[in-house]
C-alpha positions in Angstrom: 93.7 98.9 88.7 96.9 98.4 87.0 99.2 101.1 85.6 102.9 101.2 83.3 105.4 102.3 85.3 107.7 105.2 83.6 110.0 104.2 80.6 113.0 104.7 82.3 111.2 102.5 85.5 113.2 98.9 83.9 113.2 97.3 87.1 109.1 98.1 87.8 106.7 95.6 86.6 103.5 97.7 86.8 101.1 99.8 89.4 98.8 97.7 91.6 96.0 100.2 92.7 93.1 99.2 95.6 94.6 96.8 96.9 97.6 94.7 97.3 98.8 92.5 93.5 98.6 89.8 96.1 95.7 89.2 97.3 93.8 91.5 94.5 91.4 94.4 94.0 89.1 95.2 97.2 92.6 94.1 99.4 93.7 95.7 102.2 97.1 96.5 104.4 98.0 98.7 107.1 100.3 101.3 104.9 99.6 103.8 102.3 101.4 101.5 99.4 104.6 99.0 99.7 106.8 97.5 97.3 107.5 93.7 96.6 111.6 94.0 96.8 111.7 90.7 98.1 113.3 88.3 95.1 112.6 85.0 96.7 108.9 86.2 95.4 106.9 85.7 92.6 106.1 89.2 92.2 109.0 90.9 92.7 109.3 94.7 91.0 105.3 95.3 91.7 104.2 98.6 93.3 100.5 98.4 95.8 99.3 101.4 96.6 95.9 101.9 97.8 94.1 104.5 96.0 94.6 106.2 93.1 95.2 109.3 94.8 98.2 108.9 96.0 100.8 107.9 92.8 101.0 111.2 91.9 99.4 112.3 87.6 99.0 109.5 85.4 96.2 108.9 82.3 94.1 105.7 81.4 94.7 104.6 77.9 91.7 104.8 76.1 93.2 102.5 73.4 97.3 101.5 72.8 99.4 104.5 72.4 102.2 103.7 68.9 104.6 104.8 70.8 104.5 102.2 74.2 105.5 98.3 73.9 104.2 96.5 76.0 104.3 92.6 75.8 100.9 92.5 78.2 99.5 95.2 76.6 96.2 94.9 77.9 96.8 94.2 81.4 97.1 98.3 81.9 94.9 100.4 82.4 97.3 103.3 82.3 100.1 104.6 83.0 101.9 107.2 85.5 103.4 110.4 84.0 104.4 112.0 86.7 105.4 109.5 90.3 103.9 111.2 93.5 106.7 111.0 96.4 105.1 108.3 97.7 105.3 106.3 94.8 109.2 107.3 94.5 109.4 106.0 97.9 108.4 102.4 96.8 110.7 102.0 93.7 113.2 103.4 96.0 112.9 100.2 97.6 113.0 97.9 94.4 116.6 99.2 93.5 117.2 97.9 97.2 116.1 94.6 96.6 115.7 92.4 99.9 116.4 95.3 102.2 114.4 98.6 104.4 115.4 101.4 105.1 119.3 101.5 104.9 121.8 104.5 104.1 121.7 102.4 100.6 117.6 102.6 100.8 118.3 106.8 101.6 121.1 107.2 98.7 118.7 105.4 96.0 115.5 107.6 97.5 117.8 110.7 96.7 119.2 109.6 93.8 115.3 108.7 92.4 114.2 112.3 93.0 112.6 111.0 96.2 112.7 113.5 99.2 112.8 111.8 102.9 110.2 112.5 105.3 109.8 113.3 109.0 107.8 109.5 108.7 111.6 108.3 107.5 113.3 109.8 110.1 111.1 108.6 112.2 110.8 104.6 111.4 115.2 104.7 110.8 117.5 108.2 112.0 120.8 106.2 112.0 120.2 105.6 108.4 118.3 108.8 107.7 121.1 110.5 109.3 123.7 108.2 107.5 122.3 109.0 104.2 122.0 112.6 104.4 125.8 112.9 105.3 126.4 111.0 102.5 125.0 112.9 100.1 126.7 116.4 101.6 129.8 114.6 101.3 129.1 114.2 98.0 128.4 117.6 97.8 131.7 118.6 99.1 129.5 120.3 102.6 131.8 118.0 104.7 134.5 119.0 104.5 136.8 120.1 107.6 137.2 123.3 108.7 140.7 124.4 108.6 141.9 125.9 112.3 139.6 125.2 115.4 137.7 122.3 115.1 136.2 120.6 118.2 135.5 117.7 118.3 
């Protein structure tokens, strides 16, 4: 099944459910989802998810809604209404092409409304710590204390 990404996700070409867009429906991969964020890859911009229960809320198209203009509309079965954190995670990868779990990736994840999970912390603790430091700094929480600053 192919779903259209939310309208504001200009970098996402679509969400493929039930395998990998490269290998087709029924294909398998070890993770719950992955994004094609390698700019050298012809399918750059696709997000692949193993199961529909992982994408969040979506609706299927019974007929073409008048307010959606998609060149290849017939290629989509529905549209994402409210993405899951997993989908936000994969979208953040599309916003940081050719990168993995870097501090920039974690900043983008926060920017799109996603949150860092325990699995993310395990995979890249330094990057997560740096992203959280930047977030605190942006919120003004990293100000040095006056007086006794024990470092």
